[in-house]
C-alpha positions as CSV (number, residue, x, y, z in Angstrom):
1,X,-17.6,-7.6,23.8
2,X,-17.7,-10.8,26.0
3,X,-15.0,-12.3,28.2
4,X,-11.3,-11.3,28.0
5,X,-9.4,-14.3,26.5
6,X,-5.8,-15.2,26.0
7,X,-4.6,-16.8,22.8
8,X,-2.2,-19.7,22.3
9,X,0.9,-19.3,20.2
10,X,-0.8,-21.4,17.5
11,X,-3.8,-19.1,17.5
12,X,-1.6,-16.0,17.4
13,X,0.2,-17.5,14.4
14,X,-3.2,-17.7,12.6
15,X,-3.9,-14.0,13.5
16,X,-0.4,-13.1,12.1
17,X,-1.4,-14.7,8.8
18,X,-4.6,-12.6,8.8
19,X,-2.4,-9.6,9.7
20,X,-0.1,-10.2,6.7
21,X,-3.1,-10.0,4.4
22,X,-4.2,-6.8,6.1
23,X,-0.7,-5.3,5.6
24,X,-0.8,-6.3,1.9
25,X,-4.1,-4.6,1.5
26,X,-2.7,-1.4,2.9
27,X,0.3,-1.5,0.6
28,X,-1.7,-2.1,-2.5
29,X,-4.4,0.5,-1.7
30,X,-1.9,3.2,-0.8
31,X,0.0,2.6,-4.0
32,X,-3.3,2.9,-6.0
33,X,-4.5,6.0,-4.1
34,X,-3.5,8.6,-6.7
35,X,-5.4,11.7,-7.7
36,X,-8.4,10.6,-9.8
37,X,-8.8,7.1,-8.4
38,X,-12.2,6.4,-6.9
39,X,-12.7,5.1,-3.5
40,X,-14.7,2.2,-5.0
41,X,-11.7,1.3,-7.1
42,X,-9.6,1.1,-4.0
43,X,-12.1,-1.1,-2.3
44,X,-12.1,-3.4,-5.3
45,X,-8.3,-3.8,-5.0
46,X,-8.7,-4.7,-1.3
47,X,-11.5,-7.2,-2.1
48,X,-9.4,-8.9,-4.8
49,X,-6.5,-9.2,-2.3
50,X,-8.7,-10.9,0.3
51,X,-10.1,-13.3,-2.3
52,X,-6.7,-14.1,-3.8
53,X,-5.5,-15.3,-0.4
54,X,-8.6,-17.3,0.3
55,X,-9.4,-15.1,3.3
56,X,-12.7,-13.6,4.4
57,X,-13.6,-9.9,5.0
58,X,-14.5,-9.0,8.6
59,X,-15.8,-5.6,7.5
60,X,-18.2,-6.4,4.7
61,X,-21.6,-7.2,6.2
62,X,-20.6,-6.2,9.7
63,X,-23.7,-4.5,11.1
64,X,-24.6,-4.0,7.4
65,X,-21.3,-2.2,6.3
66,X,-21.2,-2.6,2.5
67,X,-17.5,-2.7,1.8
68,X,-14.3,-4.6,2.7
69,X,-12.4,-1.5,3.8
70,X,-13.3,1.9,5.2
71,X,-11.9,4.9,3.4
72,X,-12.1,8.2,5.2
73,X,-11.0,11.5,3.6
74,X,-9.8,14.7,5.3
75,X,-12.3,15.6,8.0
76,X,-13.7,12.1,8.1
77,X,-12.3,10.2,11.0
78,X,-13.4,6.6,10.4
79,X,-16.0,4.3,8.8
80,X,-16.1,6.2,5.4
81,X,-17.9,4.1,2.8
82,X,-16.1,3.6,-0.6
83,X,-18.1,4.9,-3.6
84,X,-17.9,7.4,-6.4
85,X,-15.7,9.9,-4.6
86,X,-12.3,10.5,-6.2
87,X,-9.0,10.9,-4.4
88,X,-7.7,14.5,-4.8
89,X,-4.1,15.8,-4.7
90,X,-3.2,16.7,-1.1
91,X,-6.0,14.6,0.5
92,X,-5.5,13.1,3.9
93,X,-6.6,9.5,3.4
94,X,-7.3,7.0,6.2
95,X,-7.8,3.3,5.3
96,X,-9.1,0.8,7.8
97,X,-8.9,-2.8,6.7
98,X,-9.3,-6.2,8.2
99,X,-9.3,-9.9,7.3
100,X,-10.1,-13.3,8.7
101,X,-7.9,-16.3,8.3
102,X,-9.1,-19.7,9.5
103,X,-11.5,-18.0,11.8
104,X,-9.0,-15.5,13.3
105,X,-9.2,-11.8,12.8
106,X,-6.7,-9.0,12.2
107,X,-7.5,-5.3,11.9
108,X,-5.3,-2.3,11.0
109,X,-5.5,1.3,9.8
110,X,-3.2,3.7,8.1
111,X,-3.3,7.4,7.2
112,X,-1.3,9.1,4.5
113,X,-1.3,12.3,2.5
114,X,-1.6,12.0,-1.3
115,X,1.1,13.9,-3.2
116,X,2.5,17.0,-1.6
117,X,-0.3,18.0,0.8
118,X,0.1,20.5,3.6
119,X,2.7,20.4,6.4
120,X,-0.1,20.4,8.9
121,X,-1.7,17.2,7.4
122,X,1.7,15.5,7.2
123,X,2.5,16.3,10.8
124,X,-0.9,15.1,12.0
125,X,-0.4,11.7,10.2
126,X,3.1,11.4,11.7
127,X,2.1,12.3,15.2
128,X,-0.9,9.9,15.1
129,X,1.5,7.1,14.2
130,X,3.8,8.2,16.9
131,X,0.9,7.9,19.4
132,X,0.2,4.4,18.1
133,X,3.8,3.4,18.5
134,X,3.9,4.8,22.0
135,X,0.9,2.8,22.9
136,X,2.4,-0.4,21.5
137,X,5.7,0.2,23.4
138,X,3.7,0.4,26.6
139,X,2.0,-3.0,25.9
140,X,3.8,-5.7,27.8
141,X,3.1,-8.4,30.4
142,X,2.3,-6.8,33.7
143,X,1.3,-3.4,32.2
144,X,-2.3,-2.2,32.2
145,X,-4.6,-0.9,29.5
146,X,-4.5,2.4,31.3
147,X,-0.7,2.6,30.7
148,X,-1.3,2.1,27.0
149,X,-4.0,4.8,27.0
150,X,-1.7,7.2,28.9
151,X,1.1,6.7,26.5
152,X,-1.1,7.6,23.5
153,X,-2.6,10.6,25.3
154,X,0.8,12.0,26.2
155,X,1.9,12.1,22.6
156,X,-1.4,13.7,21.4
157,X,-1.4,16.3,24.2
158,X,2.2,17.3,23.5
159,X,1.3,18.0,19.9
160,X,-1.8,19.9,20.8
161,X,-4.1,17.6,18.9
162,X,-7.7,16.5,19.8
163,X,-8.3,12.9,20.9
164,X,-11.4,11.3,19.5
165,X,-13.0,9.7,22.5
166,X,-16.2,7.8,21.4
167,X,-14.1,5.4,19.3
168,X,-11.4,3.3,20.9
169,X,-9.2,0.2,20.5
170,X,-10.3,-3.2,21.5
171,X,-9.4,-6.8,22.0
172,X,-9.3,-9.0,18.9
173,X,-9.2,-12.8,18.2
174,X,-12.1,-15.0,17.1
175,X,-14.2,-11.8,16.8
176,X,-13.0,-8.5,15.4
177,X,-14.2,-6.6,18.5
178,X,-13.5,-8.4,21.8
179,X,-12.9,-7.2,25.4
180,X,-11.2,-5.2,26.6
181,X,-11.7,-1.7,25.3
182,X,-8.5,0.3,24.8
183,X,-9.2,4.0,25.1
184,X,-6.8,6.6,23.7
185,X,-6.9,8.7,26.9
186,X,-6.6,8.0,30.6
187,X,-9.9,7.1,32.2
188,X,-8.7,7.2,35.8
189,X,-10.3,3.7,36.3
190,X,-8.8,0.4,37.1
191,X,-8.0,-1.6,33.9
192,X,-6.9,-5.0,32.8
193,X,-3.4,-6.1,33.6
194,X,-1.9,-7.6,30.5
195,X,-0.5,-11.1,30.3
196,X,1.0,-13.2,27.5
197,X,-1.6,-14.2,25.0
198,X,-3.8,-11.1,25.3
199,X,-4.4,-9.6,21.8
200,X,-5.4,-6.0,21.2
201,X,-6.1,-3.6,18.3
202,X,-4.7,-0.3,19.4
203,X,-6.0,2.6,17.3
204,X,-5.5,6.3,18.1
205,X,-7.7,8.8,16.1
206,X,-6.4,12.4,16.4
207,X,-7.8,15.7,15.0
208,X,-6.1,19.0,14.0
209,X,-8.9,20.9,15.8
210,X,-11.7,20.0,18.1
211,X,-12.0,16.3,19.1
212,X,-15.8,16.5,18.8
213,X,-17.3,14.2,16.1
214,X,-20.6,13.3,14.6
215,X,-22.0,10.7,12.2
216,X,-23.1,11.6,8.7
217,X,-26.5,10.7,7.1
218,X,-25.2,7.4,5.8
219,X,-25.1,6.4,9.5
220,X,-21.5,5.2,9.2
221,X,-19.1,8.0,8.3
222,X,-17.7,9.7,11.4
223,X,-16.6,13.4,10.8
224,X,-15.1,16.2,12.9
225,X,-17.7,18.7,13.9
226,X,-15.5,21.7,13.1
227,X,-14.3,20.3,9.7
228,X,-10.7,19.9,10.9
229,X,-8.5,17.1,9.5
230,X,-8.3,13.7,11.2
231,X,-5.9,10.8,11.1
232,X,-6.2,7.2,12.2
233,X,-3.6,4.5,12.8
234,X,-4.2,1.0,14.1
235,X,-2.2,-2.2,14.6
236,X,-3.3,-5.6,15.9
237,X,-0.8,-6.9,18.5
238,X,-0.2,-9.9,20.8
239,X,1.3,-9.7,24.2
240,X,4.4,-11.9,24.4
241,X,7.2,-12.5,26.9
242,X,9.1,-9.2,27.3
243,X,6.7,-7.0,25.4
244,X,4.4,-7.3,22.3
245,X,4.5,-8.4,18.7
246,X,2.8,-6.6,15.9
247,X,0.6,-8.8,13.8
248,X,-0.2,-6.3,11.1
249,X,3.1,-4.8,10.3
250,X,6.2,-6.4,8.8
251,X,4.8,-9.9,9.2
């Protein structure tokens, strides 16, 4: 991932602009994610949004990924490829989206339940967002990455959910994936002490059952081994005086 860098206020402002596009993508896609809509149609909505703003996709072409967003359904955790599949009533949908503005990246994920859905699915979505918010609350100057990881882990463990370990958060800036890694569980190892200008993408992925995951034959889509539901939330943030600012929510 390279060296750990700190961004200037001007650079963070450009990332915030990218983050506003990511947030708009999520709002548009979630509104369109109704029963019968295809995942390819949702990807097209996201692509038009990026083009309308004169931004660039940081997903399409990344190691060969074919789309501008990832759409993962039910037991799919992350990296689902849009295509012919249709959204069904009650589905748990996870959207991962990104954008580049003037060379600076933003990355964010949301999970939601289509229609009524099950109480179990709705609770998983809510707790995964709670874990994300706990991680963000722990992100401040002088704190460590391990403190963020611990805050996320505590929320997941209290709820009895599995924590997906192979996929973690990361630094972000001129590249979508920069140092440092941001695990969603305590590692017991020394970690970076945060300072103003550090930018992170924090992204817990939780499961209703076993945390064990595998990759499907498309070599992208990550699924739970036991077929249990999974949820994924992510925000890009910048460390600022007194705490952090979210670049992909309400900006």
